[in-house]
N, C-alpha and C positions, 0 to 999 in steps of 0.2 A: 310846163313847169310853172308853178305859181309860188307866191310867197316872197320872202326877202331875197334880194340879190345875193348870190353866192351860197345860198342855202338850197340844197337839193332835196326834193320830196321823193321818197322812194315809192315807186309804183308797186302795187301788189296784184296777185292773181288768186283766184279761188281754185282750189283743187280738192280732189277726193282721194284719200289713201286707203287702199284695201290691204289689210294686214292679216296674214294667217300665221298663227303660232301653234306649232306642233308640240303636243304634250307627251311625255313619256309615261307609260303605265297610268295615265289619268292624272298625273301630278304635274303642276306647272313647272316649266323649265326655269333655269337660272336666268334665262334671257328675259323672262317676264319682268323681273326687277329692273333690268337695264332698259327695257322698253318703256316701262312706266316712268323711269327717271328722264328719258329722252322726251317723252310727251310732256312731262312737267316743265322741262327746260324750255320747250317751245310753246308752252301754254298760252302765252300772250297772243298767239296767232290762231289758236284752235277755236273754231266756231262751235263744233259739237263732236261728240264721240259716242259710238254705239258698240257695245261688245256682246257677242253671243257665244257662250260655251256650247260646243257641239260634242257632247260626251261620247256618243257612239263611235265617233272617229278620232277621239282624243285630240281635238283641235279647237282653238279659240279663233273666232272670226271677229275682226275689229274694223270699223269704218271710222275714218277721221275726216271731217270737213275742216278745211284750213284756208285762211286768207292771209297771205304772207308774200314777201318779195320772192321772186323766182329762185334766187340763190339759197334762201332759207329753206324753201320747200325741197329743193334738190339735196341740200345738206342733210336735212332730217331723213329723207327717204334713203339716202346712201348709208347713214348711220344705222337705221333700222335694218336695212338689207344685209348688213354685215353681222347681225346677231345670229347665233346658231339656232337653227330650227325655226327661223322666222323668214317669211316671204312677204315682200311688199310691192305693190304696183300703184302708180300714181297717175291720175287722169286730171288734166288741166282744162280750165275754160280757155276760150280763144282770146 
């Protein structure tokens, strides 16, 4: 811990979130708006984002690289995982 006494510096970790969004009949679900709002809310931590629509299977594949406190990564992953039709897996650096 460095800096002024009494002031705690938050350690961060780098993680990769793999997100699958199932679309119904080729149309994005309502969860897409909620997902985008969550990613915007945590935007200060996001290093990069890549999205690939895979139309033959009606799914969107999204990868998010993030550098954030462990609690923030877990909170975002939990919120995303509760969205209907959305699956998320998170991999952390050591």
